[in-house]
NUVO-785141 format. One line per field, with one value per residue (C-alpha): residue number from 1; residue in one letter; x, y, z. Coordinates in Angstrom, 2 decimals. Each point is the difference from the previous one (the first is absolute). Example, Ala and Ser with C-alpha at 12.3 -4.5 7.8 and 13.67 -1.06 7.14 Angstrom:
<nodes>
k (1 2) .
r (A S) .
east (12.30 1.37) .
north (-4.50 3.44) .
up (7.80 -0.66) .
</nodes>
This chain:
<nodes>
k (1 2 3 4 5 6 7 8 9 10 11 12 13 14 15 16 17 18 19 20 21 22 23 24 25 26 27 28 29 30 31 32 33 34 35 36 37 38 39 40 41 42 43 44 45 46 47 48 49 50 51 52 53 54 55 56 57 58 59 60 61 62 63 64 65 66 67 68 69 70 71 72 73 74 75 76 77 78 79 80 81 82 83 84 85 86 87 88 89 90 91 92 93 94 95 96 97 98 99 100 101 102 103 104 105 106 107 108 109 110 111 112 113 114 115 116 117 118 119 120 121 122 123 124 125 126 127 128 129 130 131 132 133 134 135 136 137 138 139 140 141 142 143 144 145 146 147 148 149 150 151 152 153 154 155 156 157 158 159 160 161 162 163 164 165 166 167 168 169 170 171 172 173 174 175 176 177 178 179 180 181 182 183 184 185 186 187 188 189 190 191 192 193 194 195 196 197 198 199 200 201 202 203 204 205 206 207 208 209 210 211 212 213 214 215 216 217 218 219 220 221 222 223 224 225 226 227 228 229 230 231 232 233 234 235 236 237 238 239 240 241 242 243 244 245 246 247 248 249 250 251 252 253 254 255 256 257 258 259 260 261 262 263 264 265 266 267 268 269 270 271 272 273 274 275 276 277 278 279 280 281 282 283 284 285 286 287 288 289 290 291 292 293 294 295 296 297 298 299 300 301 302 303 304 305 306 307 308 309 310 311 312 313 314 315 316 317 318 319 320 321 322 323 324 325 326 327 328 329 330 331 332 333 334 335 336 337 338 339 340 341 342 343 344 345 346 347 348 349) .
r (M S S Y I D V A H P D R H A P Y L D I P D D V I E Y L H Y L D F V K Q R S P R T V N G Y Y L D L R G F F R Y M A Q E W G L V P R G T D P E K I D L T G I T T Q D I A K I R K K D I F G Y L E Y A R T N D N G P K A R A R K L S A L R G F F G Y L C N Q V N R L Q Q N P T E N I S L G A P K K T L P K Y L T L E E S V R L L E N I Q S D F H E R D Y C I L T L F L N C G M R L A E L V T I D L S S F R D D T I R I M G K G G K E R L V Y L N D A C Q S A L E P Y C K A R A A L P N L V D K E A L F V S K K T G K R L T A R R V E Q I V A R C L Q S A G L S G R G Y S P H K L R H T A A T L M Y Q H G N V D M L A L K E I L G H E N V S T T Q I Y T H I N Q R Q L K A A V A S S P L A G I K A P P P P S A S K Q D A G E E D G) .
east (-0.04 1.34 1.19 -0.90 -3.36 -0.98 -0.60 -1.67 -2.99 -0.86 -3.00 2.20 1.55 1.79 -2.39 2.63 -1.11 3.34 0.00 -1.97 -3.63 0.66 2.66 -2.41 -2.61 2.55 0.99 -3.61 -0.24 2.92 -1.41 -3.66 -0.14 3.41 -0.01 3.73 1.48 0.20 3.87 -0.17 -2.32 2.30 2.96 -1.72 -1.03 3.70 1.27 -2.68 0.31 3.76 -0.53 -2.38 2.22 2.72 -2.48 -1.00 3.53 0.30 -3.12 1.32 -2.79 2.61 3.69 2.47 1.38 -3.25 -0.53 -2.07 -2.31 -0.88 -1.09 -3.74 -1.27 -3.73 -0.40 1.29 -2.80 -0.69 0.86 3.41 0.53 -0.82 2.99 2.37 2.15 2.56 2.86 -1.46 -0.17 3.63 1.02 -1.65 1.68 3.30 -0.67 -0.77 3.20 2.05 -1.74 1.36 -3.03 1.37 -1.34 -2.76 -1.27 -0.02 -1.85 -2.68 -0.42 -0.48 -2.52 -1.98 0.07 -1.01 -2.96 -1.23 0.19 -1.51 -2.92 -0.51 0.10 -1.81 -2.28 -1.29 0.97 1.33 3.22 0.52 3.79 1.85 3.45 1.36 -0.87 2.95 2.41 2.12 2.86 0.94 -0.13 1.62 2.93 -1.20 1.69 -0.02 -2.27 1.77 -0.82 1.15 1.81 -1.51 2.50 -0.83 -3.72 0.51 2.06 -2.74 -2.61 2.20 0.93 -3.30 0.02 -3.52 -2.60 -2.46 2.17 -2.80 -1.33 3.31 1.20 -3.24 0.34 3.60 -1.08 -2.89 2.26 2.75 -2.21 -2.92 1.72 -2.87 0.30 -0.04 -3.38 -1.40 1.18 -1.42 -3.36 -0.38 -3.16 -0.73 -2.64 2.68 0.95 -1.62 1.65 3.64 -0.59 -0.05 -1.92 2.20 -1.25 2.65 0.52 -3.13 -2.22 0.89 -0.31 2.18 0.29 3.41 0.59 1.38 2.81 0.86 2.22 -2.81 -2.60 2.33 0.68 -3.62 -1.39 1.99 -0.44 -3.86 -0.09 2.06 -2.09 -3.16 1.26 0.43 -2.07 -0.46 -0.70 -1.72 0.28 -1.54 0.28 3.58 2.65 2.99 -0.74 1.95 0.55 -0.33 -3.12 -1.68 -0.35 1.09 3.58 0.86 2.38 2.43 -0.12 0.80 2.96 1.33 -0.48 1.92 2.71 0.37 0.14 2.63 2.06 -0.20 1.10 2.95 -1.39 -0.78 1.64 -0.17 -3.08 -2.36 -3.72 -3.38 0.03 3.50 -1.58 -2.38 2.92 1.62 -3.05 -0.06 3.66 0.19 -3.07 1.66 3.51 -0.89 -3.50 0.36 -3.20 -0.78 -0.72 -3.72 -0.43 2.16 -2.02 -3.21 1.48 1.38 -3.02 1.90 -2.16 2.50 2.49 2.66 -0.05 0.76 2.79 2.52 0.34 1.45 3.16 0.85 0.47 3.85 0.14 -1.82 2.22 3.13 -1.44 -0.89 3.58 1.43 -2.14 1.84 1.51 3.25 0.01 2.22 2.82 3.19 2.50 2.92 3.58 1.68 2.09 3.77 2.18 1.40 -3.36 -1.11 3.07 -0.78 -3.61 -1.27 0.67 -2.80 -2.31) .
north (-0.03 3.52 1.94 3.36 1.73 2.79 2.82 2.01 -2.21 -0.28 -2.17 -2.78 -2.29 -3.27 -2.84 -1.05 -3.69 -1.60 1.01 -1.16 1.22 2.02 1.97 0.53 1.31 2.34 1.47 0.68 1.83 2.06 0.75 0.68 1.07 1.57 1.26 -0.60 0.54 -2.97 0.30 -0.18 -3.07 -1.66 0.62 -1.65 -2.91 -0.66 0.29 -2.27 -2.57 -0.05 -0.62 -2.82 -1.52 -0.01 -1.55 -2.70 -1.23 0.40 -2.07 -2.71 0.51 0.01 -0.95 2.77 1.66 -0.53 2.64 2.61 0.21 -3.61 0.25 -0.28 2.22 -0.39 -2.76 1.97 0.53 2.38 -3.00 -0.13 3.82 -0.25 -2.14 2.65 1.36 2.76 -2.30 -0.57 3.79 0.39 -3.07 1.65 3.33 -1.71 -1.96 3.25 1.50 -2.89 0.46 3.48 1.89 3.15 1.75 1.89 -3.12 -1.99 2.86 -0.03 -3.74 0.24 2.86 -2.22 -2.86 2.26 1.40 -3.52 -1.51 3.18 -0.47 -3.58 0.81 3.34 0.35 -3.53 -1.69 -3.12 -0.19 0.40 0.94 2.32 -1.44 3.32 1.76 2.00 -1.02 2.95 0.20 3.52 2.99 -0.69 2.07 3.17 0.81 3.26 0.01 -0.24 2.95 1.80 3.30 3.04 -0.20 -3.77 0.79 2.54 -2.39 -2.61 2.32 1.19 -3.39 -1.81 -2.40 -1.35 -0.52 1.89 2.73 2.21 -2.66 -1.17 3.58 0.64 -3.14 1.06 3.59 -0.99 -2.48 2.59 2.99 -1.63 -2.79 -2.33 -3.86 -2.28 -1.46 3.51 1.09 -3.04 0.53 3.73 0.67 3.11 0.85 0.19 3.53 3.25 3.35 -0.29 -2.98 -3.85 -2.36 -2.82 -3.28 -1.05 -2.91 -1.31 1.76 3.35 2.98 3.02 3.04 0.76 3.32 -0.08 2.48 1.54 -2.88 -2.54 2.07 0.61 -3.75 -0.96 2.29 -1.55 -3.58 0.38 1.21 -2.92 -2.32 1.20 -0.53 -3.69 -1.97 -3.00 1.58 -2.71 1.25 3.40 1.17 -1.12 2.65 -2.11 -2.53 -2.21 1.37 -3.50 -1.33 3.15 -1.53 1.36 -0.52 -2.52 0.61 -2.46 1.85 3.28 -1.64 -1.05 3.52 1.61 -2.61 0.70 3.75 -0.43 -2.02 2.53 2.72 -2.15 -0.43 -3.77 -2.49 2.39 -1.51 2.72 -0.79 1.76 -0.12 1.72 2.66 0.66 0.23 2.41 2.38 0.08 0.58 2.81 1.72 -0.17 0.95 2.68 1.14 0.54 -2.12 -0.86 -3.41 0.43 1.19 -2.78 -2.47 1.10 -0.04 -3.58 -1.34 -1.23 -1.12 1.43 2.70 -2.40 -1.76 3.29 0.96 -2.29 2.97 2.09 -2.16 0.38 3.75 -0.09 3.68 0.93 -2.25 1.65 3.44 -0.88 -1.16 3.08 2.30 -1.06 3.00 -1.89 -0.75 2.97 -0.77 -1.03 -2.39 1.85 -0.81 -2.52 1.54 0.27 -2.77 2.10 0.72 -3.60 -1.23 2.48 -1.21 -3.15 -3.38 -1.24 -2.08) .
up (-0.01 -0.86 3.01 -1.73 0.12 -2.44 2.53 -2.75 0.37 3.75 -0.71 -1.65 2.74 -0.29 1.06 2.68 -0.35 1.10 3.70 3.00 0.35 2.97 -1.79 -2.96 2.37 1.60 -3.22 -0.89 3.28 -0.83 -3.35 0.67 3.71 0.47 -3.59 -0.38 -3.53 -2.39 0.19 3.84 -0.04 -2.52 2.24 2.98 -2.10 -1.09 3.55 1.47 -2.85 0.65 3.68 -0.45 -2.67 2.79 2.53 -2.42 -0.02 3.80 0.43 -2.37 -2.49 -2.69 0.05 0.72 -3.04 -2.04 -2.70 1.67 -3.05 0.39 3.68 0.42 2.89 -0.63 2.56 2.84 2.54 2.91 2.32 -1.66 0.36 3.67 0.64 -1.08 2.81 0.50 -0.78 -3.48 -0.59 1.16 -2.16 -3.10 0.64 0.30 -3.11 -1.83 1.28 -1.34 -3.43 -0.37 1.37 1.66 3.14 -1.90 -1.82 3.23 1.83 -2.86 0.26 3.75 -0.57 -2.41 2.63 2.84 -2.00 -1.03 3.50 1.46 -2.36 1.05 3.69 0.15 -3.08 -0.47 3.36 -1.67 2.12 3.72 -0.27 -2.27 -0.68 -1.29 3.33 1.52 -2.89 -1.00 -2.44 1.07 -2.20 -3.35 -0.85 -1.86 -3.31 -1.78 -3.10 -3.34 -2.32 -3.18 0.37 -1.60 -2.83 -0.64 0.00 -2.66 -1.93 0.17 -1.27 -2.93 -1.16 -0.49 -3.03 -0.57 -2.67 2.18 1.28 1.20 2.31 1.38 0.61 1.87 2.07 1.22 0.55 2.28 1.87 0.43 0.94 1.96 1.89 -0.67 0.36 -3.01 0.97 0.15 -3.30 -1.88 1.46 -0.95 -2.19 -1.99 2.53 2.71 -1.17 1.10 -0.89 1.18 2.41 -0.43 2.18 1.12 1.41 2.48 2.41 1.75 -2.42 1.50 -2.45 -0.03 -2.32 -1.60 -1.71 -3.53 -0.67 -3.37 -1.05 0.62 -1.91 -2.90 -0.22 0.27 -2.89 -2.89 1.40 0.39 -3.71 -1.14 2.14 -1.46 -3.55 0.64 -2.43 2.30 3.47 2.11 3.59 -0.56 3.59 0.59 -0.14 -1.01 -2.80 -2.30 -3.47 -1.39 1.84 1.16 3.46 3.40 0.66 2.66 2.76 -1.59 -3.28 1.74 1.76 -3.45 -1.40 2.92 -0.38 -3.75 0.72 2.63 -2.38 -2.84 2.55 1.06 3.52 -0.02 2.28 3.03 1.64 -1.12 -0.49 -0.02 3.83 -0.09 -2.10 2.77 2.36 -2.51 0.02 3.85 0.23 -2.53 1.56 3.37 -1.18 -2.51 0.85 3.74 0.43 3.68 1.32 0.43 -3.56 -1.36 2.01 -1.65 -3.46 0.44 1.57 3.14 2.83 2.67 -0.21 1.48 -3.39 -1.76 2.40 -1.77 -2.48 2.58 0.10 -3.71 -0.34 0.03 -0.95 3.19 2.11 -1.53 0.63 3.57 0.70 -1.73 2.26 3.20 1.79 0.06 -3.73 -0.94 2.55 -1.75 1.44 1.45 -1.07 2.31 2.71 -0.44 1.14 2.88 1.42 -0.48 2.01 2.77 0.38 1.59 -1.60 -2.23 2.12) .
</nodes>
């Protein structure tokens, strides 16, 4: 089964038929009750499927080393799940570590397990004990977001090679100026625009308004004209469509477009991606636009300002200026004392 869900179509979900019934029910709960995004639901599916593939081997349902794709999980019952204990959770997290899963990946897997067992204990009362209770991996090491410099961003926009230049230039311009997520960009409709704003559907179905600057509006105008001239337009409400099929672009297709544009600008192989363009937008606004944290939080659609505060650590120019402002910064080192004075003083301790 494919591990990728087209986030441009939130009503299309994988059937999830290769996992235990309790997990299927939990994913439906995340989808319809909690209204998590298709990508979030798919992430939980992958993590929980991986855990139960591990448990199937631990329980002896299949020989160790069995191809994961050949492990049948559909027969695992609530009674089986009730046997899971803390040691099993720790065993799985250690198994994940030895299979090259870093701290963030293990923390995500634990979060998926914590949510699933919390659902069984508290929402549907099928379990008496939650084996993930009080398990903590500690805070994962924070890393600075990767982003393009101002010069690299300009180079990217100036070196687009595409058979639909207007569209691809507009995509990159919105990423670099609005700081939107990939899933947000591909779900934009023509009706999302009003005057100089765009309505973005963010995580958890939360809407926000983002203002369009002159660069965005000047990129949208020629693209919308080129889009309207397409002879095979199918998804008439979708903003970004395929020139070939006339259908809404998928998230995967946008990733490919961004990768190709990065390559033509000589910026490939550096770990840049659509999400890094979001980091770039936030970084440039903070570094060059004197945008405060609360405003940046609203633009990016962060739930808490603590998420946004990572951008306070990347303004190297401000850090350099702060050190240079020290009242001691102008003091020059004096010449060393003469040999006679040095002999007359105390010995170096």
